[in-house]
Structure formats: C-alpha cells, structure tokens
C-alpha positions as CSV (number, residue, x, y, z in Angstrom):
1,M,-27.0,17.8,17.7
2,L,-24.1,19.6,16.3
3,E,-24.1,20.9,12.4
4,G,-21.7,20.2,10.5
5,I,-19.9,18.7,7.7
6,R,-17.9,15.3,7.5
7,V,-15.0,15.1,4.8
8,V,-13.4,12.2,4.0
9,L,-9.6,12.3,2.8
10,T,-7.8,9.2,1.1
11,A,-4.2,8.5,0.0
12,Y,-1.6,6.0,-0.7
13,T,0.4,6.5,2.1
14,A,0.8,9.1,5.2
15,S,4.1,9.7,7.6
16,F,3.5,11.8,11.2
17,C,7.0,11.7,12.4
18,A,7.3,10.5,16.0
19,P,9.3,13.7,17.5
20,G,12.2,12.5,19.8
21,L,13.3,9.9,17.5
22,L,16.9,10.0,15.4
23,G,18.0,7.4,12.6
24,H,15.1,5.0,12.8
25,Q,12.0,7.4,11.7
26,L,8.6,6.2,13.5
27,T,5.0,7.8,12.3
28,L,2.4,8.3,14.9
29,P,-0.5,6.0,14.2
30,V,-2.6,9.4,13.9
31,P,-2.0,12.7,13.1
32,P,-1.1,15.3,15.1
33,L,-3.6,18.6,15.6
34,S,-0.9,20.5,13.6
35,T,-1.3,18.6,11.0
36,L,-5.1,18.9,10.9
37,Y,-4.4,23.3,10.8
38,G,-1.9,22.3,7.8
39,L,-4.9,20.6,5.9
40,L,-7.1,23.2,7.0
41,S,-4.6,26.3,5.6
42,A,-3.3,24.3,2.3
43,A,-7.3,24.1,1.6
44,A,-7.9,27.5,2.8
45,G,-5.0,28.9,0.7
46,R,-3.6,30.9,3.9
47,W,-2.4,30.1,7.0
48,V,-5.2,29.2,9.1
49,A,-5.1,30.1,13.3
50,P,-6.7,28.2,15.7
51,D,-9.3,31.0,16.8
52,E,-10.5,30.8,12.7
53,L,-12.0,27.6,13.7
54,A,-15.0,26.6,16.7
55,W,-14.6,23.2,16.4
56,L,-12.7,20.2,14.5
57,A,-13.3,16.4,15.1
58,Y,-11.5,13.2,13.6
59,R,-10.6,9.8,12.8
60,F,-7.8,7.9,11.5
61,E,-7.7,4.8,10.0
62,Y,-5.1,2.8,7.7
63,E,-4.5,-0.7,6.4
64,G,-0.9,-1.3,7.4
65,K,2.5,0.0,7.9
66,A,6.1,0.0,5.7
67,T,9.4,1.4,6.0
68,D,11.8,2.4,3.4
69,L,15.1,4.1,3.1
70,E,14.9,7.4,2.2
71,A,18.1,9.7,1.6
72,I,17.9,13.3,2.9
73,L,20.6,15.2,1.3
74,T,21.5,18.4,2.6
75,V,22.3,22.1,1.3
76,E,24.4,24.9,3.2
77,R,25.2,28.3,2.5
78,K,27.1,31.1,4.0
79,D,24.5,33.8,3.8
80,A,21.1,35.1,2.1
81,A,23.2,36.1,-1.5
82,S,25.4,33.1,-1.6
83,V,24.5,30.4,-4.0
84,P,23.5,27.2,-1.8
85,H,25.9,23.7,-2.4
86,F,25.6,20.3,-1.7
87,S,27.2,19.7,1.6
88,G,25.9,15.9,2.6
89,R,23.7,13.2,2.2
90,N,22.2,11.3,4.6
91,V,20.2,7.8,4.7
92,L,17.6,6.9,7.3
93,L,14.9,4.4,8.0
94,R,11.3,6.0,7.5
95,E,8.2,4.0,8.7
96,F,5.4,5.1,7.2
97,L,1.6,4.1,7.2
98,T,-0.2,2.5,3.7
99,M,-3.9,3.5,2.2
100,P,-4.7,5.6,4.8
101,R,-8.2,7.4,5.6
102,L,-9.1,10.6,7.3
103,T,-12.5,11.6,8.8
104,L,-12.8,14.7,9.5
105,Y,-15.5,16.5,10.9
106,L,-15.9,20.9,10.7
107,P,-18.3,23.4,11.0
108,K,-20.4,24.0,7.5
109,E,-18.4,26.9,6.6
110,W,-15.2,25.1,5.5
111,E,-17.1,22.9,3.0
112,Q,-16.0,25.0,0.0
113,A,-12.3,25.0,1.3
114,F,-12.1,21.6,0.4
115,R,-14.7,21.3,-2.8
116,R,-11.8,23.9,-4.1
117,P,-8.8,23.4,-1.7
118,R,-6.1,26.1,-3.1
119,Y,-2.8,23.8,-2.3
120,S,-2.2,20.0,-2.4
121,L,-3.5,18.5,0.7
122,L,-0.8,16.3,2.4
123,L,-0.9,13.3,5.2
124,G,2.2,13.9,6.3
125,R,5.2,14.7,3.8
126,M,5.4,16.3,0.2
127,Q,5.1,13.0,-1.2
128,D,1.8,11.8,1.0
129,V,-0.6,13.5,-1.2
130,A,-3.9,12.6,-0.6
131,C,-7.4,13.6,-2.4
132,V,-11.0,14.6,-1.1
133,E,-13.5,11.4,-1.5
134,S,-16.5,12.7,0.0
135,I,-17.9,15.8,1.4
136,K,-21.4,15.5,3.5
137,P,-23.1,17.0,5.6
138,A,-23.1,15.5,9.3
139,R,-24.9,15.6,12.7
140,L,-22.8,14.8,15.5
141,Q,-24.4,13.9,18.8
142,A,-23.0,14.7,22.5
143,L,-22.2,11.5,24.3
144,D,-20.3,10.7,27.9
145,E,-19.2,7.8,27.2
146,G,-18.0,6.0,24.3
147,E,-15.4,3.7,22.7
148,L,-12.3,5.4,20.7
149,S,-10.0,4.0,18.4
150,G,-8.1,5.9,15.7
151,V,-8.0,9.0,17.6
152,L,-6.0,11.3,19.6
153,L,-6.9,12.0,23.5
154,P,-5.2,14.7,25.8
155,W,-3.7,13.2,28.4
156,E,-6.2,14.7,31.4
157,L,-8.8,12.1,29.4
158,I,-6.0,9.4,29.1
159,Q,-4.9,9.7,32.4
160,Q,-8.8,9.8,34.2
161,N,-9.8,7.0,32.2
162,R,-6.6,4.9,32.5
163,V,-6.2,4.3,28.8
164,H,-3.3,2.7,27.5
165,A,-2.0,4.7,24.9
166,W,1.5,5.8,23.3
167,L,2.3,9.1,25.1
168,H,3.9,12.4,23.4
169,N,4.6,15.9,23.8
170,L,2.8,17.2,20.1
171,P,2.4,20.6,18.9
172,I,-1.0,22.3,18.3
173,T,0.3,24.4,15.4
174,F,2.9,26.4,14.0
175,T,3.6,30.3,13.2
176,D,3.8,31.0,9.5
177,E,7.2,32.2,9.1
178,P,9.5,30.4,6.9
179,H,11.5,28.9,10.0
180,R,8.7,27.9,11.8
181,R,7.9,27.5,15.6
182,P,5.3,25.6,17.5
183,L,2.9,27.4,18.9
184,G,2.2,25.6,21.9
185,K,2.2,21.7,22.8
186,S,0.9,19.4,25.3
187,I,1.0,15.6,26.0
188,F,-1.6,13.7,23.6
189,G,-2.0,9.6,23.9
190,T,-2.4,8.3,20.3
191,L,-5.4,5.3,20.2
192,D,-4.3,3.6,16.8
193,A,-7.3,2.1,15.2
194,H,-5.8,-1.5,14.8
195,Q,-5.5,-1.7,18.4
196,R,-8.9,-2.6,21.0
197,P,-10.7,0.6,21.0
198,A,-10.8,2.3,24.7
199,R,-13.6,2.9,26.7
200,V,-13.7,6.6,27.8
201,K,-15.8,8.9,30.0
202,A,-15.3,12.3,29.5
203,S,-18.3,14.8,29.8
204,N,-18.5,17.7,26.8
205,W,-15.5,16.1,25.1
206,L,-17.0,13.0,23.1
207,V,-19.4,13.5,20.0
208,Q,-20.8,10.5,18.0
209,D,-21.8,10.1,14.2
210,P,-25.0,8.5,14.0
211,E,-24.8,7.5,10.6
212,S,-21.5,5.2,11.1
213,G,-21.6,5.2,14.7
214,V,-18.2,6.6,15.1
215,T,-17.4,8.3,18.2
216,V,-14.6,10.5,18.6
217,P,-13.1,13.5,20.7
218,I,-14.2,16.8,19.7
219,Y,-11.4,19.8,20.0
220,R,-13.1,22.8,20.9
221,Q,-11.7,26.5,20.2
222,E,-12.0,27.3,24.0
223,W,-9.8,24.3,25.3
224,I,-7.3,24.7,22.1
225,T,-7.0,28.5,23.1
226,S,-6.2,27.6,26.8
227,V,-3.2,25.4,25.6
228,L,-1.7,27.9,23.4
229,Q,-2.3,30.4,26.5
230,R,-0.3,27.8,29.0
231,T,2.3,26.6,27.4
232,A,3.0,29.6,24.7
233,G,6.8,29.9,24.4
C-alpha cells in the first residue's frame, strides 16, 4: 500500500488548450502534467520542480462541453521603457468543460499546501478558478491491470495495450521564467471520462483507490526525470 492524500478540486469551468490548433481552440478532456505542476506551484506559493515530488496520480471528470466566443486583446511596446499600447483584437471560438472535478493523489507532505493554498488554484485559464472540496488520507493499492478513464496515459502504454485515445505531444512542466519554456515533452493519450473505459495491463504503473474503486496511472519521479532528460531542449 502507498500512503498519501486524496485532494478533490471542483470548479464551474475548466479548459486545457489542445496544442497545435489555431482559430478554433479545443480543450483536452484531461489536464496535462504541466497543469498539475502548476497547481502544486500555486498551492505552495513557489515554482515546484518535478524532482520535489516522489509521485502523483490523478483522474479528471466533467459534466459537459460548451463553446464560447473569446476576444483576445493584444498589447505591444517597442522596448522595456516604452508605454504599452493596444494593437489589435482577435475573436476565436473556445471550447471549455463544465462542472469539472479533479481527484488528485499526492504524498502526505502536500496536505498543508492545499489546506492553505498561497495563490488561486486554476484548472486552465485564470477564469477557471477551482476550490478544494475535500482532503482525506488515501491508501493506494498496486495493480498490474485495470480499467481506466479520465486519465492521461503515456504513449508506451497506449501502444502496448492498443488503446484508442486522442494523442498529443504535451509538455511535462515549464520553467519559472517570465517567458516560460517547456522542460521536456512526451506523447500522451487522453482517455476521456465520458468514453468507455480502456482495459490496460501495465506492471508498476497502476494503483487503485480501494475507497472509490478508481484505478489510475501513477507518475513516479524516476519516470518524469527520465522523460525530461530524454526530451530536454
């Protein structure tokens, strides 16, 4: 058994921009790992590096999808000393998720950070403000096989199990610079919670929450570090 905590976050909306699309902005049905590290950084009040976390696991659900027209105002300035000025406006269709629910499993030492988060917790954009619904102890049981939905799955497991999933090359985490850069990327498949669960066999990858019966992949520090080293730059 792996001892940890179960943090449940809820919101009215969520949006996780699918990369590589212009004009019509689609949302991923599951947040990428970079969003999770962003949540950890917001809760802690500082940038949290992947090597500070021994492991994490999560599942994401939502009630529905909707679209809205969003106006993006662009501001420019010639140099750092110049006064910014309005330079244009673009309107695009943006898809978002309604009534999302993120169940996040973390080591015990992260409990206080989510009981008193330093900054706002966001499920995507700044308007997707989330609240902590509950924090409880959790004991995760290792499994070699299980049914998965509402999760992010690495390409190697998608390929091994011939899982039907929406594939994307997603960032693991970003730098803490003003102009953020991705620190490594990897191909993942998103398993939508509204679709039929996928049967997955994967030794040392799956854990189950006996209280809820939910099975999720666990992202260990060793795997995250290996991906960052392999895809750095």
